[in-house]
N, C-alpha and C positions, 0 to 999 in steps of 0.2 A: 504494499500499500504506499502511496505517495504521502510524504509527510505534510504536504499542503492540501491533501484531500480530506474532506469531512468524513470521519468514521461512521456517521449516521447513514451514509450512503449504502452501507453493507448490512444494515439492520433489516431483519425480516419484518414485514408489515403484518401486524395482527388484524384480524377481521373482527374488530370490536364494535363496529357500527355499520349500518346498512350501506353507507357510501363506500367505506373501505372494503366491505364485502364485494360490492360490485366492481371496484377498481382492481382489487387483488385477483378476482376471478378472471377479468378481462385481460389483465397483463399476464397472468399465469398461463392462460390459453394461448397468448401470443408467443410466449417464450417456451412453452412446453414442447417436449419431444415425445415420441411414441413410447419411450421407456418410462416416462413420468406416470402414465396410467391415471390421470386425474389428480395426482398429488404433485404439488409444485411449491417451490420456495420462492417467494417474490420479495425483493429487496426494494428499498426506497430508490436506489439507482435505476432499477428496472422500470419503476413507475415514471421516474423523471425522463428516462429515454423514451418511453412510450408517449408521454405528453409531448415531448419535444418533436417527435415525428408526426403525431397525429393531432396535436392541438397546440401548435407553436404560439398562437396568439395568447393563450393563457400564460405560458411560460414567460413570454416577452413582457407582458404586464407585470408579472411578479418580479422579473429581474430589473426592469426599469424602476419600479417602486423601491426595491431594495437598494439600488444604486443611488437613487435620489436621497433616500434617508441617510445612507452612509456618507454621502457627499456633504449633506447638511450637518451631520454630526461632526465631521472633520472641520468644517468652517466654524461651527460653534465652539469646538475645542480650541482651535487656533485663536479665535477671538477671546476666549477666556484666558488662554495662556498669555496673550498680549496684554490683557488687563492686569493679570498677576505680575507680569514683568514691570509694567509701568508703576504699579504701586510699591514695588520693592526697590526701585531705583532712587 
């Protein structure tokens, strides 16, 4: 595993609500082989790959929102650090 990779990508998704049940079943069938015989192990990464290929608009909105929030947090942190530096001078 890459040290820059989120370990949550490799966690199996539990079917603990109806939406997860539907997504895990869909993704499991997409990745399943003949040997799986209806039993499959679905990870968060498999769900993300499926959404990226079959519903890219959803992932783009999530990625853009995440980027904007991270950028804003960086600006806020820089402004706070600038304020702290001015008061200690």
